[in-house]
N, C-alpha and C positions, 0 to 999 in steps of 0.2 A: 398340760389341762386336767382341770377335776374332773371325777366321775360324775359330777352332778348333772342333770340335765338343765340348763339355761332355757329362759324365754325366747332372749333375744337372739339376732344371729353373732356368731362369732368372729370378730374381728379387735385389730388393735392390739396392743402390748399386754393389756389388763383383762385380756380375755379369759375367763374364767374365775375372774373375781366376782363376788357379789356384795352388796354395798344395800344397807337398810339406812333410810334417814327419817328423823321425825324434826319436827322443830318449821322454820318459817324466813320467810324474806331473803337476807343473802346472804352472807359471809358461809354457813354452812351447806347449804342448798347449792351455794356457788362450789366450792371444794366439790363437791359430792360431781356438780354437773363435768369438773373437769376429767376425773376419772372417769366418767361415763363416755366422754368424748374419744376415749381411749380404749375403749372395748368394755369397761365393768358394766355389770346389770345391775341398776342402780332401781331401787324400789321406793319411793317415796311414799308415808304415812299422811295423809291430810285427815283433818276433822270432818266429820258428815255434815253436808249441809252448807259447811265452810270454806274449807280448803286451804291452800298456803294462801298466804296475808300478799304476797306479792302478785296474786292475781289481780288485786284490787289496785296497785299502784297506776296511776295515771301516766303519761297520755295512753290512749286506747286507741287501737286501729281497726278498722273494719275490713271483714273478709267473708265475702259471699252472705253479706248481711247482718254477721254476728260481731260481737266487739270482744277485743284479747287488748290484755296490759302488752305493750312492748316491751317492758322490759321483762314480763314473765314468758316471753314469746322466745325469747335470747335466752335468758338464764335457766329456763326448766326443760330444755330441750336435750333428748334421749333420753330421759328418765322413764319408769313406769309410775303411775300413781295409783294408792289404793285408798280408802277410805275407813280409818279404824279409829274410836273414842277409844286413844290410848290411856286407859286407867286400868291399870292391872288388879285393882279391886274387887273387878269385878271376874269369876272363875273364866267365863268363855272368852274374854279378851286376851286373860292370859293367858291361854292354851293358843291362841292365835298368835300371838307376839312371839312369844316361844317358841314357837313352830318355824316362824319365819328367822329368828335370831339360830337357832340351831342347824339353819341351813345357810348362814351367811358367814364371810368371812369380816366385814366391816359395821360398825353399830353408829351413826355420826350422830349429834344430836345439837340442839341448840335452844333448848325447853327451861333450863337452867334448876327449876322446881321439880325435879324428879322424884324426891319421896315422895311427894303429895299424890306423885302417881302409880307410887307401889313399885318404881323401876330403881335398882342398885347393880351396883358394878358387881359384886360378888358372887351375887344371884346368875346374872347374866355370862359371868365365867364359870358357873357349875354348870347351866346349861350348854356352853360352846366354851370348850377351856382355852381355844387357840382364838377366842373373838379378839378382835381390835376395839378398844372400844374411845370416838374421839367425843370430847365434851368443849363445844365453844359456845361461851359468854364475853361479857362485856370486863368482869374483872375476876376471871378466875373462880376454878372451884375450889372449896375451901379444904379438900383432902389433900390439896398438894400446898396450902401454905395462907397466907392473908387473913387479913379480919375476917369472920366470919358473915357479919353483917353489913360488910362492902363488896363479900363476893358475892350476896345475895341480892344484890341489887339489880332493880331491870337497866337494859341498856338498848343504846342505838349509835349506830355510825357515828354519829356527832358526840356521842358520849366516850367514847372511846379515843376518839381524836382531843377531846378536852381532858383526860384525867392525864393522859401518857404524856402530856405537856406540847404537840407535835401542832396544835391550835392553836396555841400564843403564839408561835414563829409563824404564821401565816397572814401576812398582809401588812400594810406600813406600821411604823412605830406610832404615827401621831393618832392610826383610827385604831377600830377594834377588829379584833381577828376576825378574817375570814374560814370559814368552814370548806374544806377542799374537797370540790365534788365531780363528779357521782359518788357517793357511797365511797372516798377512799380507804377510810377505815376496813369497812365488809371488806372489800376485796383483797386489800393485805391481808388479812385474817385468813380469808378462803385460801390464799396460796401457804400461809403459816401452818393452818391446819393438813393440805395437800400434802404438805413436804414429811409433818409429823403422823400422818396417815401411814406414806410411805413407809417411814423408817420402823414405822410399829409392826406393819404389816409384812416388811422383809424378816424383823424380828421372829415376829412368831411362828412365820413359816418354816425359819433355820430351827429354833427351839423347840416348837410346838406349845410352848406358853402364851396366853394370850397377854393382851399391853393397854394400859388406858393413859389416854392423850388429854392432855388439858390446854386448851389455847383461850386466853386470854387477849381480848382484843386491844387493850391497851399497852400489852407487853409486846402484840406483833408489831402496834404501831410504832413503839417505842426502837425497835431493830431497824427502823427507816431513817433513825435522825443524826447518824452521822456522828458525830463529836461533841452532840449536843451535852449528854451526862458527862464525859470525860473533862470537857472544857469546867465543868462545875468542880466536878471529885479533884482534877488533878492542876486545875488553874485556878480555882474559885470564882469563873466568869460562867455569869448567866445573859447564856443568847436570848438577843432580842431579833423584833421583828426588822427586817431592813427591807420589804417591799420586794421588787421583781429583780432587783439590781444584789449584785454580792458585793460585801463591801471589803471582800478580800483580794479579790481581781477585779479586771476589766480590759477591754467591755464587757460586760453580761448582764443584759436586760434586755426589755422590750421597747424598740424604738418605730417612732412614727414614719410609714413613708411618705413619699409625694402623694401619691394617691390614696393616701386616709388609713390605710392599713397599720396592722402591727406586725413587726419582724422581730421574733428571739435573733440574739445574735451573740454567742459568745467565744471568749480566747481566753483560755488559760493555760497557763506556760508558758514557757520564753518561745518555745518554736512554733506554736501556733497562733501565741502573740506578736512576731516577727510579721508572719504570712499575714496578719489583718492589715497590721498599719500598713505593710506595702501596698497591697489591698484598696486600701481606703485612700492611699497617694500622700500620706504624712511622712515628714519628714523621724524615719526611725531612730537616728541618733539625737535629736531633740526628746522625743516622744518614746524615750528607750525606757527598755523593759523593767531595770530597778529604779529609775525614778517614779514610773507611771502604774505599774501591773504588779509590782512585788511584794505586796502586802496590805494591811489594812492603813497603814500610814502612807503608803505610796499612794493609794488611791484615793484617800483624804485630802491630800496634798495639794497647794495651788497648782503643780504641773498637772494631776491627776486630774484635778477637775476642769483643768481646759483642756485635757482630750477628752474628757466625756462631752464637755461642750461642741467639740466640733467633730466628735460621731453621731450626737442627735442632730445638727446642722448638716452633715451629709446624706442621713438618712432622709431627712424630708427635703432633698436635692434627687432622690433618685425612685422609683416605685419598687414596689415587693418585688415584682418580678426582676427589676435591673439588680437589686440587692442580692437576693437568692444566687442569679447568675456568676454575678462577680465572685461573692464567696464559695462557690463551689469551683467554681476554675483555681482560687485558692486554696481551696481546702480547708476552710474555715468552717465551723457548725453555723446553721444560719436555718430559720423556716418560718414563712409566713405564720401568721398565728389563724388557724384554720379551724371552720365551723364545721359540724356531720357534714354538710353539705358540698363544701372546698374540699373535704377528705375522699368523700364516697365516688366524686366525680374526679379528683386527680388521677391524668393517667400513670401513674407510676402506682397508684393505687390499684387500677385496674389491671393495669398491666402484669402488678404481681399475682392478684386473682388468677388471670388466665395463664398465666406460666406455671403455678401450682398444679391448677384443676389438667395443664397438658401434660404436664408431667406423672404425674398419677395415671392418666389415663393409657399412658403409653406404657408404665413400667408397673402395674399392677394386674394381678392375675383376675381371670374372669370369675364372678360371681357363681357359686354354685347351689343352684334351685333346687328342691325337692319337687318333683310333677306333683303337681294341684293344689301347693303350698304358696300362700304368698311372702313366705320367710326367707329372707335373702340369706344365705352364709358364706362364708369366705375359710378360705384354707386356714390352717391352724400358724402354718408361717409364710413367710413371704414378706415381699416389696408391697402387698394391698394392707398391710397393717399400716395404724396410725393415720388414715386418710380422714378428711373432713367429713362428718354427716352427709352435706347437700351433695358430696362426690361418690356415694356407694351406690350399687346400683339400685333404681325406686323398683317399686313393688308396682304390679300390674294396678290397672285405674281402681278406683276405690269400690265401685259398684263389684270387683269381680273378688273383691278382698273377704266379703263375709266369712264365709269357713274359716279362715287363717285369723279374724279377728277373734271369731267365738274359738278356737281351739287355743288362741293366746291367754284369753281372759279364763280359759279352762284349766291350762297351765297352771297359770298363778293362783288360781284358787286351791288347787290340789296342791299347792308349795304349802300354802298356810296352814289348811286343815283337810285332809281327805274327803272326812266325812261331809263337809261341806261342797264337795266338786260339783254335785248337780244338787239341785231340788227343783221337782216341777218339770225335769227335763232341760233346764236351760244352768247356764253357769251363773253362779251369784258373786258377779264381781262387779262393784260400781265401777263405772266410768268416770273421767272427767266431766262429761258434760251434765251430772246431774248436779254439780254447783258452780258450775260456770258458763258460760252464754257460748263460749269455743276452748276448747282446749291446746296450749300452746303446740302439744304432739301432732295435732291434726295440721296445725298452721305452718308448723315446719316441715312435715311430711318428710321425715327420714324411713326407713325401710319399717323396722319392725313398730315403728311408733302410727304407721298406717294401722296395724293390728292392734294397737292398745286404745287408742284415742276412739 
């Protein structure tokens, strides 16, 4: 653990890691959220009077008469927020920001045009030689290669899907491509950024030398395209849209059930194929793997098309529940296509949640609390680490938390600039409510968030 004093309780494998973030929406903030879930102290810088753009993303939920973006409520969990107009051309802002950077391990951003704000990697590394700097953009940072004007383009999730070639493959050949939702490329980029961040952090801790990480959304997406690029470079083939079905093996598609539901059913490889055909009650000798599922030619052959027609007919004669049960017994991958309500109310989904919570309650040490303080603290090591935020011990009721909340704001202010710790006897730290109807921190109600929101 670091000797620095932290605002949040100690928990999880990343306890002692401090992350400063600046930017908005999904890819970068979600990468930081995952670090926060496992104990990192994440301080998110938002623009005064505006905040993170994700706060404005519909739909909204009403909580105690106030509105909050449901996306913000989920993805902004476990992070601290402060407002600062991040333009280092103003000396006071530069002093404040450098004060944060000096006490941080990681700086993550997705603002792209940092030079306009006076933010340069070289200067940040002078302030903190062990700092890990993570840039997340649609088309990459020109310092790491690429056409500068293209690197300088603005981007969204859809742009990364389009540029990478991923979008071209989604949907049916005779129709326009379909954008993968929700924000597939943003979340893929977040995981790429998380991996790069942890690799750089490990190196910086070992060597004492700071690192700079460049994550381009289109490159992150390209990693998930299987043999698309090598099919072109090695075999001269350009992959095309093929709908939900696989052109190379079967069955692998969405099938309509007797009760009108869609069921995902797949069998790849001779072993699973054999179990599937037997579960369907078909003649395995006639519909053998070589003739029907061993490659593109087999699937497209007359017998291959005959098999597909029989699978479609079979599914229409069974309910979704019956299909799932038959395939479960045969050990063949299968699932009804669920919406959020179906999944959330599914007994398996609920049972997993209860089991995890029961396991953590049985195996974690009791939280250690300071008398008179609202902040819960965990031992530095032990099975209590890595638990979900909602499973951590909660604070007292909100009306009892004012002293701890004021102290947390004061600590954050001291971290930024000691001379601004108090003015007129009150901490000078804006909270989320100054530019949002309700803060996601309050909505999620995890221990330290009570004190910060």
